[in-house]
Structures are given as C-alpha cells and as structure tokens.
N, C-alpha and C positions, 0 to 999 in steps of 0.2 A: 504494500500500500504506500502511496506517495504521501510523505509528510507535508503538513501545512507550510512549514518553513521552505522546503524545496520548491513547492508550488509558488510561493510568494517570490522566491528568488528568480524563478523562471519568468514570472510576469514582469518583474523589474528589468530583467535582461531584455525581454521582448520590447518593453516600453522604451528602453534606452536605445535599442537598435532602430526602432521606428523614428524616435526623436532625432538621433544623430543623422540618419540617412535623409530624413525630411528636411532638416535644417541645412545639411550639407548641399542637397540638391537645390534648395531655395536660394542659397547664396550663389551657388554655381550658375543657376539659371538667370538670376537677376543681374549679375555683374556685367555682362556684355551690353546690357541695355541702359546702364546708368549714364553713359556718355551721349546717348541719343544718336549714335552713328549706325545707319541701316547696314553698312558694310560689316558690322560686328554681329549681326543677327545670326543665331544658330538655326533659325527656321528659314527655309527657302522662301523668298519673298516674290510676290507677283509684281513684276516690273510695270505692268499695265495699270496698276491700282496704287495711286499715290499714298492713300491712307492705310494700306495693308500693314505697313510697319507700325503705324500708330496703334492699330487695333491689337497687334501682337504685344506692344508695350503695355497698353491699358489692360490687356488680359494678364500678362505675365507678372507684373509688379504686385497687384493685389493677390494673385494666385500664390505667389511666393509667401506673402504674409499669411495666407490661409494655411499653407504647409507649416509655417513656423509656429503659428499659434496652436494648431490642432493638438499636438501631443500634450501640451500643458492643460488643455481642457479635460483630458482623460486622466489626469493625475489626481487620484482620490484624496491624498493628503492636502494638496494645494486647494482643492475645492472645499474641504472641510475647514481648513484654517482661514481661508479668505474667500468666502462665497461672493463678496462684492466684486473682487477682481475677476472671478469666474464669469460673472454676469457682464462686466465691462468688456472683457476679451471676447465673450460670446457675441456681443453687439458688433464689435470690430470685425469679427470673423464673418458674420452674416453680411454686413455691408460690403466687405472686401470680396466675398464670394459672388455677390450679385453683380458687382462691376466686372469681375473676371469672367463670369458666365456670359453676360451680354456681349462683351468684347470678343469672347471665344466664338460666338456665333458669327460675328463679322469676319474674324480671322479665318474661320473654317470655310466660309462662303467663297473667299478669294484665294484659298489654298491652291498651290500648284501640285499637290501630292496625289491628286486623283479622287474620283468619286467615292471609292471605298473608304479612304481616310476621312473625307469630308463627312460621310454618313456616320462613321464611328465617332467623330467629335460632336456631331449633332446629337447622337444618342447619349453620349456621355454628359453633354451639357444639359439635356432635358432631365436626365436622372439626377444630376447635380442640383438643379433648381427644385425638382420635386421633393427630394429628400430634405433639403434645407427648409422648404415650406412646411413639410410634415414635422420636422424637428421643432421649428418655431411654434407651430400650432399646438403641439403636444405640451410644450413647456408652459405656454400661456394658459392651457387648461389644467395645469398642475399635474400632468401625467409624467412623472419624472423618469420612470423606467422606459416608457415608450419614447420619450425624448432621447434617452441614451441610445436606444436601438436605432432610431433614425439618424442620429449624429454619427454613430459607428458607420452606418452605410454611407453617409455623406463624406466623412473623412477618408473612408476607403476609396471612394471615387476620386477624391483629391490626391490620394497617394498613388493613383494611377500614373501621375506625372513622374514619380520616382521609379515605378516599375517600368515605365516606358523607356527611360534612359538606361536602366539595367539591361533590358532586352535588346536595346540598340547596341550597347557595348558588346553583348554576346554575339549579336548578328554581325557586327563589324569584325569581331575576332574570327568568326566562321568565314567571313569574306576573305580574310587573309589566307585561309586554307583552300577555299573555293572562290577564286577571283571572278568566276563567271556569275556568281550570285549577285543579282541586281540590287542596288540600294533601295529602290522603291518597294521591292518585295520585302526587304528587311524591315523597312519603316512601316509598311502596311501590317505585317505580322506583329510587330512590336506594339502598334496602336491597339489592335484588337486583343492581343494577348494580355496587355496590361489591364484593359478594362475587364476582361473575363476573369483573370486571376484575382484581382482586387475585389470584385463583386462576390466571387465564391468564398474567398477568405473571410470577408465580412459576414456572410451568412453562417459560415462555420463557427466563427467567434460568437455571433449572436445566439446560436442554438446551444452550443456546448459550454460557453463561458458566461452567458447572461441569463438565458431562459432556463437551462437545466438546473442551475443552483437555486433559482426561484421555485421551481417545481419541487425539488428535494426539500427546501425549507418549508413549503406548505404541507408536504406529506408528513414531515416531522411534527408540525404543530397542529395538524388536523386531529380531531377527537377520534378515538378508536371506535370502530363499529360495535354495536351491541351483539353479544352472541345470539345465534339463531335460537328461536324458541323462547326468548326472554321477553315478557310482556310487561307493560307498565302497570 
C-alpha cells in the first residue's frame, strides 16, 4: 500500500514539474516578442496580412501569463493561506485568457500552416473559452469542486502550449534521423497530439485524483445499511 507521505511527495514533484516547464516555456515563448520585431517570431507569419504579427503578440503575451499563473492557483497551501491572492490571480488569469483566446482566433485564421492546424487551434480555443466560462460560472454559484474540475480542464488546454513544443522538439530530432520528414507534418502532428494528450491527462486526473477521493470519502461517512429483516 502506498503511504500518504509518498503520495504527497509524488504530487509535489508533479506540481513542480508542471510549474517549472510552464514557467520555462512562458519565458521562452515571450522573449522573442518583447522587442516587437516580426523577424524574431517563432511562428511563421502571413506576409499578406499586416496585423498577423500583432495578433500573435496579443495572443502570446497574455497566454504566457496564463501559463505562469496557473500552477500557483492549484497550490493548496497558497490558497489556504491567502485566499484573497487566489481570487486576484484568478481574475488576472480569466482576463488574460480571454484576450489570448480572441487573438488566437485571429492568428489561426491567417495561419500559413494549413487547414488542419487552423481547425485544431479553432477547436482548442473554443474548448479554452468554454471551460473558463464553466469555471467562472461554477465558482460564482459556490460550487467549489466543480470549479476545480473545470479549471483543471482549462489549464490542461493551456498546457497544450508546453506539450506542443515538447512534441516539436521530438519531431525535429526525428527529422535529423529522417531528413525527408516534412516540417509541416511534424507541426500538424504536434498540434493535434498536444491537444489530445493534455485533454486525456486532465480527464484522468479529474477521475482518479479528484472524483475518486470524493466518492471514497462519502462511502466512509455514509451510514451503514440496516441488516435485512430488521424493522423499526
């Protein structure tokens, strides 16, 4: 049987891994756009659309802030010690995400990476907006556990930006072995793979780490059924 201490240590390690990778990617992704030079863009730009670069920047900067804030919103000790900070960061998270999502729709529309990638980003953005709406609505209704579930889904979709870059790095490494492997196929697979993996991991975490403990807790606290044949 796994001890509570080892389980707690594993959760801390997992949180640290998510936080470090999310913050690292946020800094890495934001840095080239701080100078406002389109030549430094890591995303291929549509030369026929002057404001494509602007949409990428308006998407990327607040999206990096979302990645940065997210791990701290799931830190139980921080929430317990400073709930006001949790609420303030939550508002910043929501506003940043809405700006990033709207700009993402514009950036995806003028993407030069093909229809499949465009559709993937449209789907991701729609799910991003839907989950943040449900998360906001549930906390306004005082449904804390439901709020947590929707925000797990939302941040998992945000974390797809991290997974995308990991998959791209793997794809580029494979391209070194198979030079005939086209970059557009690597990018296409990385976009869809990052969305799928993050969505599946979120649902696994929700079922096994959020819902299952609640069910076990209710089973322990539920009154024992009366023996058959016993009448009042």
